[in-house]
C-alpha positions as CSV (number, residue, x, y, z in Angstrom):
1,M,64.0,9.0,62.9
2,K,60.2,9.0,62.4
3,K,58.3,12.2,62.0
4,D,54.9,12.7,63.8
5,L,52.3,13.3,61.1
6,G,49.5,13.9,63.6
7,S,46.4,11.9,63.9
8,I,46.0,10.8,60.2
9,L,44.7,7.5,59.0
10,A,47.6,5.5,57.7
11,L,45.9,2.2,56.8
12,Y,45.7,2.8,53.1
13,P,45.5,1.4,50.5
14,T,42.1,-0.3,50.9
15,P,40.0,-2.3,48.4
16,L,37.9,-0.1,46.2
17,V,34.3,-1.1,46.0
18,V,31.0,0.1,44.6
19,V,28.1,-0.1,47.0
20,G,24.7,-0.7,45.6
21,A,21.4,0.1,47.3
22,M,17.8,0.6,46.3
23,V,16.8,4.3,46.8
24,N,13.2,5.3,45.9
25,G,12.7,2.1,44.0
26,K,15.8,2.4,41.8
27,P,19.4,1.1,42.2
28,N,21.9,3.7,43.2
29,W,25.7,3.2,43.2
30,V,28.4,4.9,45.2
31,L,32.2,4.5,45.1
32,V,33.6,3.6,48.5
33,G,37.2,3.5,49.7
34,H,36.4,3.2,53.4
35,V,35.7,-0.5,54.0
36,G,37.0,-2.8,56.8
37,I,37.0,-6.4,57.9
38,M,35.3,-7.0,61.3
39,G,35.5,-10.8,61.3
40,H,35.1,-13.6,58.9
41,D,31.4,-12.8,58.3
42,H,31.1,-9.1,59.0
43,I,32.5,-6.0,57.3
44,M,32.0,-2.3,57.7
45,V,31.3,0.3,55.0
46,S,31.8,3.9,56.0
47,L,30.0,6.6,54.0
48,A,30.0,10.3,54.5
49,K,26.6,11.4,55.9
50,P,25.5,13.4,52.9
51,H,25.6,10.5,50.5
52,Y,22.3,9.8,48.8
53,T,22.9,6.1,49.0
54,N,22.8,6.2,52.8
55,R,19.0,6.8,52.7
56,G,18.4,3.6,50.7
57,I,20.6,1.6,53.0
58,R,18.8,2.8,56.1
59,E,15.4,2.2,54.5
60,T,16.0,-1.3,53.1
61,G,18.6,-2.6,55.5
62,V,20.5,-4.3,52.6
63,L,23.2,-3.4,50.2
64,S,25.8,-5.0,47.8
65,V,29.5,-4.5,48.0
66,N,31.0,-5.0,44.6
67,V,34.8,-5.2,44.4
68,V,36.3,-3.1,41.6
69,D,38.8,-4.5,39.2
70,E,40.4,-2.7,36.2
71,I,37.4,-3.5,33.9
72,L,34.9,-1.8,36.3
73,L,37.2,1.2,37.2
74,Q,35.9,3.8,34.7
75,K,32.3,3.3,35.6
76,A,33.2,3.0,39.3
77,D,35.0,6.4,39.2
78,Y,32.0,7.9,37.4
79,V,29.6,6.9,40.2
80,G,32.1,8.3,42.7
81,C,32.1,11.7,40.9
82,N,28.3,12.1,40.6
83,S,25.8,12.3,43.4
84,G,22.6,10.2,43.1
85,S,20.6,13.2,44.4
86,K,21.5,15.1,41.2
87,T,22.3,12.3,38.7
88,D,20.3,9.1,38.0
89,K,23.0,6.4,38.2
90,S,20.5,3.5,38.0
91,E,21.6,2.5,34.5
92,V,25.4,2.8,34.9
93,F,25.7,-0.9,35.7
94,D,23.6,-3.9,34.6
95,Y,22.4,-5.5,37.8
96,S,20.3,-8.3,39.3
97,P,18.6,-8.3,42.6
98,G,20.4,-10.4,45.1
99,Q,18.7,-12.9,47.3
100,N,18.0,-10.2,49.9
101,G,16.9,-7.6,47.2
102,A,20.1,-5.6,47.0
103,P,21.2,-4.6,43.5
104,V,24.3,-6.7,42.6
105,I,26.4,-5.5,39.6
106,E,26.4,-8.2,36.9
107,E,29.9,-7.3,35.5
108,A,31.5,-7.3,39.0
109,K,33.6,-10.5,39.3
110,L,33.2,-10.4,43.1
111,S,30.2,-9.1,45.1
112,M,28.9,-9.5,48.6
113,E,25.2,-9.0,49.5
114,C,25.0,-7.8,53.1
115,T,22.4,-7.0,55.8
116,V,22.9,-4.0,58.0
117,E,23.2,-5.1,61.7
118,D,24.1,-1.8,63.2
119,I,25.0,1.8,62.3
120,Y,27.8,3.5,64.2
121,E,27.6,7.2,63.6
122,T,30.5,9.6,63.9
123,K,30.4,13.4,63.3
124,E,30.8,13.1,59.5
125,F,30.2,9.4,58.7
126,D,27.6,6.7,58.8
127,N,29.5,3.4,59.5
128,F,27.3,0.5,58.4
129,I,28.1,-2.7,60.3
130,L,27.2,-5.5,57.9
131,K,26.6,-9.2,58.0
132,I,27.8,-10.9,54.8
133,D,24.8,-13.0,53.6
134,H,26.0,-14.1,50.2
135,T,29.3,-13.8,48.3
136,Y,29.1,-14.1,44.5
137,A,32.2,-14.8,42.5
138,E,32.8,-15.4,38.8
139,E,34.2,-18.9,38.2
140,S,37.1,-17.2,36.2
141,I,38.6,-15.9,39.4
142,L,38.4,-19.1,41.4
143,N,41.2,-21.5,41.8
144,A,41.0,-25.3,41.8
145,S,39.9,-25.3,45.4
146,E,37.1,-22.8,44.6
147,K,38.8,-20.1,46.6
148,I,39.2,-16.5,45.2
149,D,42.5,-16.2,43.3
150,Y,43.4,-12.6,43.9
151,G,46.4,-13.0,41.5
152,S,43.9,-13.6,38.7
153,F,41.2,-11.2,39.9
154,K,43.5,-8.2,40.7
155,P,41.2,-5.9,42.6
156,I,41.9,-2.2,42.5
157,L,43.0,-0.5,45.7
158,F,42.4,3.1,46.8
159,E,45.2,5.2,48.3
160,M,44.8,8.4,50.3
161,P,45.8,11.2,50.6
162,G,46.9,11.0,47.0
163,Y,43.4,9.9,45.8
164,T,45.1,7.2,43.7
165,Y,44.0,3.9,42.3
166,L,46.6,1.1,42.6
167,K,46.8,-2.2,40.8
168,T,47.3,-5.5,42.6
169,G,48.4,-8.9,41.6
170,D,51.9,-9.7,42.7
171,T,52.5,-12.2,45.5
172,A,55.2,-11.3,48.0
173,A,55.0,-14.6,50.0
174,K,52.6,-17.2,51.3
175,C,51.2,-16.3,54.7
176,M,52.6,-18.1,57.7
177,T,55.7,-19.3,55.8
178,L,58.3,-16.6,56.4
179,G,58.2,-16.9,60.2
180,K,58.8,-20.7,59.9
181,E,61.9,-20.2,57.9
182,N,63.6,-18.4,60.9
183,N,62.9,-21.3,63.3
């Protein structure tokens, strides 16, 4: 029998990302575990309202979403533990300005540069609805068809309520194959 846990979010784990935005002329980085797919060319990033980074996103209308792997994890956790309003995090990562001006982490193997299309506010969160303008991937994580090979890349996932980082990499099955085996 299933137990009713109340109205808790149970869609974890989610990809762990570092969002980059220019704030007062400097890059600022924030660790984000609330991201979502809204279509093939749109995503949502949800940030608690007090985040310093929100100001820069609202002012510039652009940001980068840098997917965290094990190599980035220690620095990513650091930017999640420290507020940009109290700590200058501009030099934590080497970065380049993307084509739209958002700071993109050089050592991130996978980054998306996005434009804000809308902001949906809830009581405690700014939910940025984003159009993906550019996706940058290191060649080392691409397969022969130039698609991202997540078995090689192995992004880190964020799990809540345990505040745990999980490793990825194993394949359970190829999509749209298991159902065909029963026919």
